[in-house]
C-alpha positions in Angstrom: 103.6 -32.2 39.6 104.1 -33.6 36.1 107.3 -35.5 35.3 108.4 -36.4 31.8 109.4 -40.1 31.2 113.1 -39.1 30.9 113.0 -37.8 34.5 113.5 -41.4 35.8 116.3 -42.0 33.3 118.3 -39.1 34.6 117.6 -39.9 38.3 118.9 -43.4 37.8 122.1 -42.3 36.2 122.8 -39.6 38.8 122.3 -42.1 41.6 125.2 -44.1 40.2 128.8 -43.5 41.1 130.5 -40.8 38.9 131.3 -42.4 35.6 130.1 -40.2 32.8 128.9 -36.6 32.4 125.2 -36.5 31.4 124.3 -34.4 28.4 120.7 -33.1 28.0 120.3 -31.9 24.4 117.2 -30.6 22.7 115.4 -27.6 21.3 114.5 -24.5 23.3 111.4 -24.7 25.6 111.5 -28.5 25.7 111.8 -28.4 29.5 115.5 -29.2 30.0 116.0 -26.7 32.8 112.8 -27.7 34.6 113.7 -31.3 34.3 117.1 -30.9 35.9 115.6 -28.8 38.7 113.0 -31.6 39.4 115.8 -34.1 39.5 117.8 -32.0 42.0 114.8 -31.6 44.2 114.0 -35.3 44.0 117.5 -36.5 44.9 118.0 -33.8 47.5 121.5 -33.3 46.1 123.8 -30.3 46.6 124.1 -28.5 43.3 125.5 -25.5 41.5 123.6 -24.3 38.4 124.9 -21.8 35.9 123.8 -20.7 32.4 125.9 -19.3 29.5 122.7 -18.0 27.8 123.8 -14.4 27.9 125.4 -12.5 25.0 128.3 -11.2 27.2 129.4 -14.7 28.4 132.0 -15.6 25.8 135.1 -16.1 27.9 136.4 -19.7 28.3 137.3 -18.8 31.8 133.6 -18.8 32.7 133.5 -22.6 32.6 136.6 -22.9 34.9 135.0 -20.4 37.3 131.8 -22.4 37.6 133.6 -25.7 37.8 135.9 -24.4 40.6 132.9 -23.1 42.5 131.4 -26.6 42.4 134.7 -28.1 43.4 134.8 -26.0 46.5 131.2 -26.9 47.4 132.1 -30.6 46.8 134.6 -30.4 49.7 131.7 -29.9 52.1 129.3 -32.4 50.3 130.5 -35.6 48.8 127.3 -35.8 46.7 127.7 -32.7 44.5 126.2 -31.9 41.1 127.4 -29.2 38.6 124.9 -28.1 36.0 126.1 -26.0 33.0 123.3 -24.7 30.7 123.7 -23.5 27.1 127.4 -24.4 27.3 127.8 -24.7 23.5 127.8 -20.9 23.4 131.3 -20.8 24.9 134.0 -21.1 22.2 136.0 -24.4 22.4 133.9 -25.4 25.4 134.4 -29.2 24.9 138.2 -28.8 25.2 137.9 -27.0 28.5 135.3 -29.5 29.9 137.6 -32.4 28.9 140.5 -31.0 30.8 138.5 -30.2 33.9 136.7 -33.6 33.8 140.0 -35.4 33.4 141.6 -33.5 36.3 138.7 -34.5 38.6 139.1 -38.1 37.4 142.8 -38.1 38.2 142.3 -36.4 41.6 139.3 -38.6 42.4 137.0 -35.7 42.9 133.4 -37.2 42.8 131.9 -34.1 41.2 129.0 -35.2 39.0 128.3 -33.1 35.9 125.2 -32.4 33.7 125.5 -30.3 30.6 122.4 -28.8 28.9 122.3 -27.4 25.4 119.5 -26.1 23.0 121.4 -26.8 19.8 121.8 -30.6 19.4 123.8 -30.3 16.2 126.4 -28.0 17.8 126.4 -30.0 21.0 127.2 -33.2 19.1 130.1 -31.6 17.3 131.7 -30.5 20.5 131.1 -33.9 22.1 132.5 -35.9 19.3 135.6 -33.6 18.9 136.9 -33.8 22.5 134.8 -35.8 24.9 134.7 -39.3 23.4 134.1 -41.9 26.1 133.3 -39.4 28.8 129.6 -38.7 28.3 126.1 -40.1 27.8 123.4 -38.2 25.9 119.8 -38.0 27.0 117.8 -36.5 24.1 115.1 -34.1 25.1 112.6 -33.7 22.3 109.5 -31.6 21.8 106.7 -32.7 24.1 104.4 -35.5 22.8 100.6 -35.5 22.7 100.6 -37.9 25.8 102.8 -35.4 27.7 100.7 -32.4 26.8 97.5 -34.3 27.6 98.7 -35.5 31.0 100.3 -32.1 32.0 97.7 -29.7 30.7 94.6 -31.9 30.0 94.7 -31.1 26.3 92.5 -32.7 23.8 93.8 -34.1 20.5 92.7 -31.1 18.5 94.5 -28.7 20.8 97.7 -30.6 20.4 97.4 -30.8 16.6 97.1 -27.0 16.4 99.1 -25.7 19.3 101.9 -28.2 19.2 104.2 -29.3 22.1 105.6 -26.2 23.8 104.8 -26.5 27.5 105.8 -22.9 28.3 103.2 -21.6 25.8 100.3 -23.8 27.1 98.8 -21.3 29.5 98.5 -18.7 26.7 96.3 -20.7 24.2 93.1 -19.0 25.2 94.5 -15.7 24.1 95.6 -16.8 20.6 97.2 -13.5 19.6 99.4 -13.5 22.7 100.2 -17.2 22.2 101.2 -16.5 18.6 103.5 -13.6 19.5 105.1 -15.7 22.2 105.9 -18.5 19.7 107.2 -16.1 17.1 109.2 -13.8 19.4 110.4 -16.0 22.2 110.9 -19.3 20.3 111.2 -18.8 16.5 113.2 -15.6 16.5 115.3 -16.5 19.6 116.2 -19.9 18.2 117.2 -18.5 14.8 119.1 -15.5 16.0 120.8 -17.0 19.1 121.0 -20.7 18.5 121.7 -20.7 14.7 123.0 -17.4 13.4 125.0 -16.5 16.5 126.6 -19.9 16.8 127.3 -20.9 13.2 128.7 -19.1 10.1 125.8 -18.4 7.9 126.6 -16.3 4.8 123.0 -15.7 3.9 121.0 -15.3 7.1 118.0 -13.9 5.2 117.9 -17.1 3.1 118.0 -19.3 6.2 115.0 -17.4 7.6 113.1 -17.7 4.4 113.9 -21.4 4.3 112.4 -21.8 7.7 109.2 -20.1 6.7 109.1 -22.2 3.5 109.5 -25.4 5.6 106.5 -24.4 7.7 104.4 -23.4 4.7 105.2 -26.6 2.8 105.3 -29.0 5.8 104.7 -32.6 4.6 105.4 -31.7 1.0 108.2 -33.1 -1.1 110.3 -30.3 -2.8 113.5 -30.6 -4.7 116.3 -28.1 -3.7 116.0 -26.5 -7.1 112.3 -25.9 -6.6 113.0 -24.5 -3.1 115.5 -22.0 -4.7 112.9 -21.0 -7.1 110.3 -20.4 -4.3 112.9 -18.5 -2.3 114.0 -16.5 -5.4 117.7 -16.9 -4.5 120.8 -17.7 -6.5 122.4 -19.9 -3.8 123.5 -23.4 -4.7 121.7 -26.6 -3.5 124.6 -27.5 -1.2 124.1 -24.3 0.8 120.4 -24.9 1.0 120.9 -28.5 2.2 123.3 -27.2 4.9 120.9 -24.5 6.1 118.1 -27.2 6.3 120.5 -29.3 8.4 121.0 -26.3 10.8 117.3 -25.8 11.1 116.8 -29.5 11.8 119.6 -29.5 14.4 117.8 -26.7 16.2 114.5 -28.7 16.4 112.6 -26.4 14.0 112.3 -27.8 10.4 113.8 -30.9 8.9 113.9 -32.6 5.6 113.0 -36.3 5.6 114.9 -38.3 3.0 113.4 -40.7 0.5 113.5 -44.4 1.4 115.8 -46.3 -1.0 116.0 -49.7 0.7 119.6 -50.8 1.2 120.9 -48.3 -1.5 123.0 -45.3 -0.5 120.8 -42.3 -0.3 122.1 -39.1 -1.9 122.0 -35.9 0.1 120.8 -34.0 -2.9 117.6 -36.1 -3.3 114.3 -34.2 -2.8 113.5 -34.0 0.9 110.0 -34.0 2.4 109.8 -30.8 4.5 108.5 -31.1 8.0 107.9 -28.7 10.9 109.1 -30.5 14.0 106.4 -28.8 16.1 103.0 -27.7 14.7 103.1 -24.6 16.8 105.6 -23.2 14.4 103.0 -23.5 11.6 100.0 -22.4 13.5 101.6 -19.3 15.1 102.3 -17.9 11.6 99.0 -19.0 10.1 96.0 -16.7 9.3 93.7 -19.4 10.6 92.5 -19.4 14.2 92.1 -22.7 16.1 88.4 -22.8 15.2 89.0 -21.7 11.5 91.8 -24.3 11.1 89.5 -27.2 12.0 86.9 -26.0 9.5 89.4 -25.9 6.7 89.6 -29.5 5.6 92.8 -29.1 3.5 94.7 -27.0 6.1 93.6 -29.2 9.0 94.7 -32.3 7.2 98.1 -30.8 6.6 98.4 -30.1 10.4 97.4 -33.7 11.2 100.0 -35.1 8.9 102.6 -32.7 10.2 101.8 -33.6 13.8 102.2 -37.3 13.0 105.5 -36.7 11.1 106.8 -34.6 14.0 105.8 -37.4 16.5 107.7 -40.0 14.4 110.9 -37.9 14.0 110.9 -36.6 17.6 110.1 -40.0 19.0 112.9 -41.7 17.1 115.7 -39.3 18.4 118.3 -41.2 20.3 117.0 -44.6 19.1 118.0 -46.9 16.2 114.8 -46.0 14.3 115.0 -44.1 11.1 112.2 -42.1 9.4 111.8 -41.7 5.7 109.1 -41.1 3.0 108.7 -43.0 -0.3 107.6 -41.7 -3.6 107.7 -42.9 -7.2 105.9 -40.8 -9.9 102.6 -39.8 -8.4 102.5 -42.6 -5.8 103.6 -41.9 -2.3 103.8 -43.5 1.2 103.7 -40.8 3.8 106.2 -42.2 6.3 108.5 -45.2 6.4 110.1 -46.4 9.6 113.1 -48.6 9.6 114.9 -50.4 12.5 117.6 -52.7 11.3 115.9 -54.9 8.6 112.4 -54.2 9.9 110.4 -51.8 7.8 107.0 -50.2 8.5 105.0 -48.3 5.9 102.6 -45.6 7.3 99.8 -43.9 5.4 97.9 -41.0 7.0 94.3 -40.5 6.0 93.2 -37.2 7.4 90.4 -36.5 5.0 92.2 -34.0 2.8 92.6 -34.5 -0.9 96.3 -35.2 -1.7 98.2 -34.3 -4.9 99.7 -37.9 -4.9 98.0 -41.3 -4.7 98.6 -43.9 -2.1 101.6 -46.0 -3.1 101.2 -48.7 -0.4 100.7 -51.5 -2.9 103.7 -50.4 -5.0 105.9 -50.0 -2.0 104.9 -53.4 -0.7 105.8 -55.0 -4.0 109.2 -53.3 -4.0 110.3 -53.6 -0.4 107.9 -56.1 1.4 107.5 -54.1 4.7 106.9 -56.0 7.9 103.9 -53.8 8.8 101.5 -51.6 6.8 99.6 -49.1 9.0 96.8 -46.7 8.1 96.4 -43.8 10.5 93.0 -42.0 10.5 90.0 -42.9 8.4 89.5 -46.7 8.2 92.6 -47.3 10.3 94.1 -46.8 13.7 92.7 -43.6 15.3 95.1 -40.6 15.3 94.8 -40.4 19.0 95.7 -44.0 19.6 98.6 -43.7 17.2 100.1 -40.6 18.9 99.7 -42.0 22.4 101.9 -45.0 21.7 105.7 -45.0 21.7 107.2 -44.8 18.2 109.0 -48.1 18.9 105.6 -49.9 19.0 105.2 -49.4 15.3 108.4 -50.9 14.0 
């Protein structure tokens, strides 16, 4: 059986005396439920699991009912675990959890609690509003190349095209079926149930078009005004930036900001669009796995997207920040920063780019600690993707 590296982190924390509730937060199909079940089996701990991922579960009393069920079970077993999945779908969930957790603390009830959520942005809002000092977050990101390779024996090319969704891995030999699974069970479900259903969005059609634009233009720098022109919408740039933030918080598409040294970065600066899992691009593409590899330009974009997604996903929960840099027609694909340490990364995938490498110009302006070439005449793509992101900064 395959275990993700974060398995050991959660096991260690749940072996400790009850101190904090553990929060597993990450996009759909990143393996949160499987992970917690593996931990329960490993610890041989008594548990009660319940999920709020049903449209009719909107009552706040649901949380109290599940909590009280676990409390009753805890009377028979002093080592008891409560797991609440998709809890962010209950209105004002954090206030209820705070009251119940504090009751158990006062009454010395040793009930351990793990909360799972597939919308990191919404989870963070609830946690910061009511549960300060009561929780620890364990980020659960999209699966990396090393994880997909170890779990499914994938080759690098398969990971670049099919991305990091473990649930879809058995379907890749029937590409039409795989594509429909990604589109129907992941893309549509995430947008309709994790974004539109949970957050006020005045222009849902615009948000959907923005998602498709982010996939089609992944690794390209676009101003918000140009995005509005592509989307043919009269919305303002503030709305567009907010929608991109929602898509980023759901683990789908993000906008990497331009590196500006120690200067304050403006939210309105042109972002570099990036799909956070290349499956989101490939499932909507007209190119098959074989055709994609033959198309030099398209394959190069997938390679750069997979590297960007690896950097962003691998930096979640750390003190590493990911940027791009561009001045005029000179660009550095990715910039990593941890404290005062800066690394400049250029991806050479073989495709012809619209911009020229700006490594020399960037070095003159910011003096990075490391300069890394990934691909042709540099570190191999496979070696780069197999290492932890922290190795590069």
